[in-house]
C-alpha positions as CSV (number, residue, x, y, z in Angstrom):
1,X,44.2,-7.4,58.1
2,X,44.8,-9.4,54.8
3,X,41.3,-10.7,54.9
4,X,39.9,-7.2,54.6
5,X,41.8,-6.3,51.7
6,X,39.8,-7.8,49.0
7,X,36.7,-6.0,50.7
8,X,38.1,-2.7,50.7
9,X,39.3,-3.2,47.2
10,X,35.8,-3.5,46.2
11,X,35.0,-0.1,47.4
12,X,37.8,1.3,45.5
13,X,37.3,-0.5,42.2
14,X,36.6,1.9,39.4
15,X,32.8,1.9,38.7
16,X,31.2,2.6,35.1
17,X,30.1,5.9,34.6
18,X,26.3,6.4,34.6
19,X,26.2,9.1,31.9
20,X,28.2,7.2,29.3
21,X,26.5,7.2,26.0
22,X,24.2,4.2,25.7
23,X,23.4,3.2,22.0
24,X,19.5,3.0,21.4
25,X,18.7,0.2,18.9
26,X,15.3,0.6,16.8
27,X,14.0,-2.0,14.8
28,X,13.1,-1.4,11.0
29,X,9.4,-1.5,11.7
30,X,9.9,1.0,14.3
31,X,11.8,3.3,12.2
32,X,9.2,2.9,9.5
33,X,6.3,3.6,11.8
34,X,8.0,6.6,13.1
35,X,8.6,7.8,9.7
36,X,4.9,7.4,8.3
37,X,3.6,9.0,11.9
38,X,5.8,11.9,11.4
39,X,4.6,12.5,7.8
40,X,1.0,12.0,8.6
41,X,1.4,14.5,11.6
42,X,3.1,17.3,9.5
43,X,0.5,16.6,7.1
44,X,-2.4,17.2,9.5
45,X,-1.0,20.3,10.7
46,X,-0.3,21.8,7.3
47,X,-3.9,20.8,6.1
48,X,-5.6,22.5,9.0
49,X,-4.0,25.7,8.3
50,X,-6.7,28.4,7.2
51,X,-5.2,29.1,3.8
52,X,-5.1,25.2,3.1
53,X,-9.1,25.0,2.8
54,X,-11.8,26.9,1.0
55,X,-13.7,26.3,4.2
56,X,-12.8,25.1,7.7
57,X,-12.4,21.6,8.4
58,X,-12.1,19.6,11.7
59,X,-9.1,18.2,13.1
60,X,-10.3,14.7,12.6
61,X,-11.0,15.5,8.8
62,X,-7.6,17.0,8.5
63,X,-6.1,13.9,10.0
64,X,-8.3,11.5,8.1
65,X,-7.3,13.2,4.7
66,X,-3.3,13.2,5.7
67,X,-3.5,9.5,6.8
68,X,-5.4,8.8,3.6
69,X,-2.7,10.5,1.7
70,X,0.6,9.2,3.2
71,X,-1.0,5.6,3.1
72,X,-2.1,6.2,-0.3
73,X,-5.5,5.2,0.3
74,X,-7.9,7.6,-1.3
75,X,-10.7,7.2,1.2
76,X,-12.1,10.7,2.0
77,X,-14.4,12.5,4.4
78,X,-14.8,15.7,2.6
79,X,-14.8,16.7,-1.2
80,X,-11.0,17.1,-1.9
81,X,-11.5,19.4,-4.9
82,X,-14.2,21.5,-3.3
83,X,-12.6,21.7,0.2
84,X,-9.1,22.5,-0.3
85,X,-7.2,25.4,-1.8
86,X,-4.3,25.3,-4.3
87,X,-1.8,25.0,-1.2
88,X,-3.9,22.3,0.3
89,X,-3.9,20.1,-2.8
90,X,-0.2,20.9,-3.1
91,X,0.4,19.4,0.5
92,X,-2.0,16.3,-0.5
93,X,0.2,15.8,-3.6
94,X,3.5,15.7,-1.8
95,X,2.2,13.5,0.9
96,X,1.0,11.0,-1.7
97,X,4.3,11.3,-3.3
98,X,6.3,10.8,-0.1
99,X,4.0,8.1,1.3
100,X,4.0,6.2,-2.1
101,X,7.7,6.1,-2.6
102,X,8.4,5.7,1.1
103,X,10.6,7.7,3.4
104,X,13.5,5.2,3.5
105,X,14.1,5.8,-0.2
106,X,14.4,9.4,0.3
107,X,16.7,8.6,3.3
108,X,18.8,6.4,1.3
109,X,19.1,8.9,-1.7
110,X,20.0,11.9,0.9
111,X,22.7,9.9,2.3
112,X,23.9,9.3,-1.2
113,X,23.5,13.0,-2.3
114,X,25.6,14.0,0.6
115,X,28.4,12.1,-0.5
116,X,28.3,9.9,2.8
117,X,28.8,6.0,2.7
118,X,25.8,4.1,4.2
119,X,26.9,2.0,7.2
120,X,26.5,-1.6,7.5
121,X,23.5,-1.3,10.1
122,X,21.9,1.2,7.9
123,X,22.2,-1.0,4.7
124,X,20.6,-3.9,6.7
125,X,17.8,-1.5,7.9
126,X,17.2,-0.2,4.2
127,X,17.5,-4.0,3.3
128,X,14.6,-5.0,5.4
129,X,12.4,-2.1,5.0
130,X,13.0,-2.0,1.2
131,X,12.3,-5.7,1.0
132,X,15.8,-6.5,-0.7
133,X,17.7,-9.6,-0.9
134,X,21.2,-7.9,-1.8
135,X,22.8,-5.2,-0.1
136,X,24.5,-4.3,-3.2
137,X,21.3,-3.4,-4.8
138,X,19.7,-1.0,-2.3
139,X,21.3,2.0,-3.8
140,X,20.3,1.1,-7.4
141,X,16.9,0.4,-6.2
142,X,16.5,3.4,-4.2
143,X,17.6,5.7,-7.3
144,X,15.4,3.4,-9.7
145,X,12.4,4.1,-7.6
146,X,12.6,7.9,-7.8
147,X,13.8,7.9,-11.5
148,X,11.0,5.7,-12.5
149,X,8.3,7.6,-10.7
150,X,9.3,10.9,-11.9
151,X,9.7,9.8,-15.6
152,X,6.3,7.8,-15.4
153,X,4.7,10.9,-13.9
154,X,6.1,13.4,-16.4
155,X,5.0,11.2,-19.3
156,X,1.6,11.0,-18.0
157,X,1.4,14.6,-17.2
158,X,2.3,15.6,-20.6
159,X,-0.1,13.2,-22.2
160,X,-3.0,14.3,-20.0
161,X,-2.1,18.2,-20.5
162,X,-2.3,17.8,-24.3
163,X,-5.3,15.6,-24.0
164,X,-7.2,18.3,-21.7
165,X,-5.8,21.5,-22.9
166,X,-8.5,22.3,-25.2
167,X,-11.1,21.8,-22.7
168,X,-9.7,23.1,-19.6
169,X,-7.0,25.4,-20.6
170,X,-3.2,25.2,-20.2
171,X,-3.0,26.0,-16.7
172,X,-5.9,24.0,-15.2
173,X,-5.0,21.1,-17.5
174,X,-1.5,21.1,-16.3
175,X,-2.4,21.3,-12.5
176,X,-4.9,18.6,-12.9
177,X,-2.8,16.4,-14.8
178,X,0.1,16.7,-12.2
179,X,-2.4,15.8,-9.5
180,X,-3.7,12.9,-11.1
181,X,-0.4,11.5,-12.4
182,X,1.0,11.5,-9.0
183,X,-2.3,10.0,-7.6
184,X,-2.5,7.1,-10.2
185,X,1.2,6.2,-10.0
186,X,1.0,6.2,-6.3
187,X,-2.2,4.3,-6.4
188,X,-3.6,6.9,-4.2
189,X,-7.0,7.1,-5.6
190,X,-7.4,10.9,-4.7
191,X,-9.6,12.5,-7.2
192,X,-10.8,16.3,-7.6
193,X,-14.4,15.3,-8.2
194,X,-17.1,13.7,-5.6
195,X,-17.9,11.4,-8.5
196,X,-14.5,10.0,-8.7
197,X,-13.5,9.4,-12.3
198,X,-17.1,8.4,-13.4
199,X,-17.3,11.8,-15.4
200,X,-14.5,10.2,-17.6
201,X,-16.0,6.6,-18.1
202,X,-16.3,7.5,-21.6
203,X,-13.0,9.1,-22.0
204,X,-11.0,5.7,-23.0
205,X,-7.8,7.5,-23.3
206,X,-7.7,8.8,-19.4
207,X,-9.2,5.7,-18.2
208,X,-6.5,3.5,-19.8
209,X,-3.9,6.0,-18.9
210,X,-4.5,6.2,-15.2
211,X,-5.1,2.3,-15.2
212,X,-1.6,1.7,-16.8
213,X,0.1,4.1,-14.2
214,X,-1.3,2.4,-11.0
215,X,-0.8,-1.2,-12.7
216,X,2.8,-0.4,-13.2
217,X,3.1,1.2,-9.5
218,X,1.5,-2.1,-8.1
219,X,3.8,-4.4,-9.8
220,X,6.6,-3.5,-7.2
221,X,10.0,-1.3,-7.8
222,X,12.0,-4.6,-7.4
223,X,10.0,-6.2,-10.4
224,X,10.1,-3.2,-12.7
225,X,13.9,-2.7,-11.8
226,X,14.7,-6.3,-12.6
227,X,12.9,-6.0,-15.9
228,X,14.8,-2.8,-16.8
229,X,18.0,-4.7,-15.8
230,X,17.7,-8.0,-17.6
231,X,15.2,-7.3,-20.4
232,X,14.8,-11.0,-21.2
233,X,12.1,-13.2,-20.0
234,X,14.7,-16.0,-19.1
235,X,16.9,-13.8,-17.2
236,X,13.9,-12.5,-14.9
237,X,13.9,-13.6,-11.6
238,X,11.5,-16.2,-10.1
239,X,9.8,-13.5,-8.2
240,X,9.5,-11.2,-11.3
241,X,8.0,-14.1,-13.7
242,X,5.4,-15.1,-10.8
243,X,4.3,-11.5,-10.3
244,X,4.2,-10.9,-14.0
245,X,2.0,-14.0,-14.9
246,X,-0.2,-13.7,-11.7
247,X,-0.9,-10.1,-12.4
248,X,-1.9,-10.9,-16.2
249,X,-3.9,-14.0,-15.2
250,X,-5.9,-12.2,-12.4
251,X,-6.5,-8.9,-14.3
252,X,-8.0,-10.7,-17.4
253,X,-10.1,-13.0,-15.1
254,X,-11.3,-10.3,-12.9
255,X,-12.2,-8.4,-16.0
256,X,-14.3,-11.2,-17.4
257,X,-16.2,-12.0,-14.3
258,X,-17.1,-8.3,-13.3
259,X,-18.2,-7.9,-16.8
260,X,-20.4,-10.9,-16.7
261,X,-21.6,-9.7,-13.1
262,X,-22.4,-6.2,-14.2
263,X,-23.7,-7.0,-17.9
264,X,-27.3,-6.6,-16.9
265,X,-26.9,-3.7,-14.0
266,X,-28.5,-0.5,-15.7
267,X,-26.6,1.4,-12.9
268,X,-23.2,0.7,-14.3
269,X,-22.4,-0.8,-17.7
270,X,-25.7,-2.1,-19.2
271,X,-26.4,1.0,-21.2
272,X,-23.0,1.2,-22.8
273,X,-21.5,-0.1,-25.9
274,X,-19.5,-3.2,-25.8
275,X,-16.0,-1.3,-26.0
276,X,-16.8,1.1,-23.2
277,X,-18.2,-2.1,-21.0
278,X,-14.7,-3.7,-21.6
279,X,-12.9,-0.8,-20.7
280,X,-14.8,0.0,-17.5
281,X,-14.7,-3.7,-16.7
282,X,-11.1,-3.8,-17.1
283,X,-10.7,-0.7,-15.0
284,X,-12.9,-2.1,-12.1
285,X,-10.8,-5.4,-12.7
286,X,-7.6,-3.8,-11.8
287,X,-8.2,-0.9,-9.5
288,X,-9.1,-2.9,-6.3
289,X,-5.8,-4.6,-6.1
290,X,-3.8,-1.4,-6.3
291,X,-5.6,2.0,-6.7
292,X,-8.9,3.5,-5.4
293,X,-10.3,5.1,-8.6
294,X,-13.7,4.2,-9.9
295,X,-15.3,4.9,-13.4
296,X,-18.6,3.3,-12.2
297,X,-20.6,4.0,-9.0
298,X,-19.3,1.4,-6.6
299,X,-22.3,1.8,-4.3
300,X,-24.4,0.8,-7.5
301,X,-22.7,-2.3,-8.5
302,X,-24.3,-5.8,-7.5
303,X,-23.4,-7.3,-4.0
304,X,-21.9,-10.3,-6.0
305,X,-19.6,-7.7,-7.6
306,X,-18.8,-6.2,-4.2
307,X,-17.8,-9.5,-2.7
308,X,-15.6,-10.5,-5.7
309,X,-13.8,-7.0,-5.2
310,X,-13.2,-7.9,-1.5
311,X,-11.1,-10.9,-2.7
312,X,-9.2,-8.7,-5.2
313,X,-8.5,-6.1,-2.4
314,X,-7.4,-8.6,0.0
315,X,-4.8,-10.0,-2.5
316,X,-3.5,-6.7,-3.3
317,X,-0.3,-5.9,-5.4
318,X,3.3,-6.6,-5.5
319,X,5.8,-6.2,-2.5
320,X,7.6,-3.2,-2.4
321,X,4.9,-1.3,-4.4
322,X,2.4,1.4,-3.8
323,X,-0.4,-1.3,-3.5
324,X,-1.7,-2.8,-0.2
325,X,-3.4,-6.2,0.7
326,X,-1.6,-9.1,1.9
327,X,0.6,-8.7,-1.3
328,X,0.5,-10.9,-4.5
329,X,3.7,-12.8,-3.7
330,X,2.2,-13.9,-0.5
331,X,-1.0,-14.9,-2.3
332,X,1.1,-17.2,-4.6
333,X,3.1,-18.9,-1.9
334,X,-0.1,-19.7,-0.1
335,X,-1.6,-21.2,-3.2
336,X,1.6,-23.1,-3.9
337,X,1.7,-24.5,-0.3
338,X,-1.8,-25.6,-0.6
339,X,-1.0,-27.3,-4.1
340,X,1.8,-28.8,-2.6
341,X,0.1,-30.5,0.6
342,X,-2.6,-31.6,-1.8
343,X,-0.3,-33.2,-4.0
344,X,1.5,-34.9,-1.0
345,X,5.0,-33.2,-1.9
346,X,7.7,-32.6,0.5
347,X,8.7,-29.0,-0.4
348,X,7.1,-25.9,-2.0
349,X,8.5,-25.1,-5.4
350,X,8.0,-22.4,-8.2
351,X,9.7,-22.4,-11.5
352,X,11.9,-25.1,-10.5
353,X,13.0,-23.6,-7.3
354,X,12.5,-24.6,-3.8
355,X,10.5,-22.0,-1.6
356,X,12.3,-21.8,1.8
357,X,10.1,-22.9,4.7
358,X,10.4,-19.7,6.6
359,X,8.9,-17.9,3.5
360,X,5.8,-20.2,3.8
361,X,5.6,-19.2,7.4
362,X,5.9,-15.5,6.7
363,X,3.2,-15.8,4.2
364,X,1.1,-17.6,6.7
365,X,1.7,-15.3,9.4
366,X,1.0,-12.2,7.3
367,X,-2.3,-13.6,6.2
368,X,-3.4,-14.5,9.6
369,X,-2.6,-11.0,10.9
370,X,-4.2,-9.3,8.1
371,X,-7.3,-11.4,8.6
372,X,-7.5,-10.5,12.3
373,X,-7.2,-6.9,11.5
374,X,-10.0,-7.0,9.1
375,X,-12.2,-9.0,11.7
376,X,-11.5,-6.5,14.5
377,X,-12.3,-3.6,12.1
378,X,-15.4,-5.1,10.5
379,X,-16.5,-6.1,14.3
380,X,-15.8,-2.6,15.7
381,X,-17.6,-0.7,12.9
382,X,-20.7,-3.1,13.3
383,X,-21.2,-2.2,16.7
384,X,-20.6,1.8,16.2
385,X,-22.8,2.0,13.1
386,X,-26.3,0.7,11.9
387,X,-25.3,0.0,8.3
388,X,-25.4,-3.1,6.0
389,X,-22.7,-5.7,6.5
390,X,-21.3,-5.6,3.0
391,X,-20.9,-1.8,3.0
392,X,-19.0,-2.0,6.4
393,X,-16.8,-4.9,5.3
394,X,-16.1,-3.1,2.0
395,X,-15.1,0.0,3.9
396,X,-12.8,-1.8,6.3
397,X,-11.0,-3.9,3.7
398,X,-10.6,-1.1,1.7
399,X,-8.9,1.0,4.4
400,X,-6.8,-2.0,5.6
401,X,-5.7,-2.8,2.1
402,X,-5.1,1.0,1.3
403,X,-7.4,0.8,-1.8
404,X,-9.7,3.6,-1.5
405,X,-12.8,2.5,-3.0
406,X,-16.0,3.0,-1.0
407,X,-19.6,2.2,-1.2
408,X,-20.3,5.9,0.2
409,X,-20.4,5.6,3.7
410,X,-17.0,6.9,4.6
411,X,-18.3,10.3,5.8
412,X,-21.4,8.8,7.4
413,X,-19.9,6.5,9.9
414,X,-19.3,7.8,13.3
415,X,-16.2,9.7,14.4
416,X,-14.7,6.8,16.5
417,X,-15.3,4.7,13.3
418,X,-13.4,7.1,11.2
419,X,-10.5,7.1,14.0
420,X,-10.9,3.2,13.4
421,X,-10.4,3.7,9.7
422,X,-7.5,5.8,10.2
423,X,-5.6,3.0,12.3
424,X,-6.6,0.5,9.7
425,X,-5.1,2.6,6.9
426,X,-1.8,3.2,8.8
427,X,-1.5,-0.5,9.8
428,X,-2.4,-1.7,6.1
429,X,0.3,0.6,4.9
430,X,3.2,-0.6,7.2
431,X,2.1,-4.1,6.4
432,X,0.5,-6.8,8.8
433,X,3.7,-8.4,9.2
434,X,5.6,-5.2,10.2
435,X,2.7,-4.4,12.5
436,X,3.0,-7.7,14.3
437,X,6.9,-7.5,14.4
438,X,6.3,-4.0,16.2
439,X,3.9,-5.1,18.8
440,X,5.6,-8.1,19.7
441,X,9.3,-8.3,18.7
442,X,10.4,-11.8,18.2
443,X,13.0,-13.4,20.1
444,X,14.9,-16.4,19.0
445,X,14.7,-19.5,21.0
446,X,17.6,-22.1,21.5
447,X,15.6,-24.9,22.9
448,X,13.9,-27.6,20.7
449,X,10.8,-29.4,22.2
450,X,9.6,-33.0,21.2
451,X,7.3,-33.5,18.2
452,X,3.6,-33.7,18.9
453,X,0.6,-34.4,16.8
454,X,-2.5,-32.0,16.5
455,X,-5.7,-33.1,14.6
456,X,-6.1,-30.4,11.5
457,X,-9.2,-30.4,9.3
């Protein structure tokens, strides 16, 4: 009998309840993806309302516009100013603001405003999504993001309203200034004219003001906050110094190159005075890495300028910014890693500081995933459309880098191609590394294998 007791006790053993609450864990990329997808879904529904447009639009056109606004890209399949009503333009403006600043920033601010304390898990989530290295800086950065955006946009609205009030009247000047200020600071590239900002190419005040807005937005909020907090060059972080110097060098070099490439192009700057040539060359040197505005007919630019613009769109702006691309910090690390290898040095250094190996691997992973995304997009659109390669490559890179520049084929491509562009804008805004993390969540391995040699180069 005793031998049966253990077996009988097994049946009477207390079993765990199946209806106990189980914690579902979501990774930061999943949270970020869901947040942007929700914004796009809401925006699509709102823009499809009858009173949101002056003329009916299809569901695809509504989806494309909402995605372009949330991802702050600027590609359009309809004339924004002529198609959407005041309500529709307000929705687009709000989608741009929410997408540009990021829903995570608003989530952190909401928790602060309610007086609640952000838990450790939530802090770690915000830290990864907002690309901060310190948990203590999350609240300050979140507040600084919104304050900076509102202050910069308010100053721009006041300045543009004063400039336009004589020609447009106060109400129209104020409304247009608000739309352009939000679109510019968030590097969205949305405009109210089918010609972009070509009508303002000789209005140097507007051109320079808009470019200053999206250059600031493209630096990255962590850089701006570090500048505001330290206010001395020698106190700036290594990342801030690298971004500022790289931005200055690339912008000036790009301005000179584009000026030379377009100097004899009568369809762009050939007939302008030298100072208008300089301003428009500057504008098109800085807009590919951040915004989608254009003061020149992008389709009329030389193919050499288009190819050079592809490189600028690929590089992008700073991390935690409204810009896209692989990000300038990634590009800097790749350059320094290449320089380190050619010089036969052991470690990648920047401003007398060693760059961790995992950051080099992260930069390489971002670049490879991004290149794969671009190649697949170009390949798919080449199959679906009978258009020149340079135009398709330009469109795909513009979408995946969330730039918004176009050579005029966005509305001409097939419906399937527009859906592919929607996916590219969504993936580009999330970031290649985030997308890769979302598709295949990494698992840590505890086994080390013997070293081997592989022929490279």
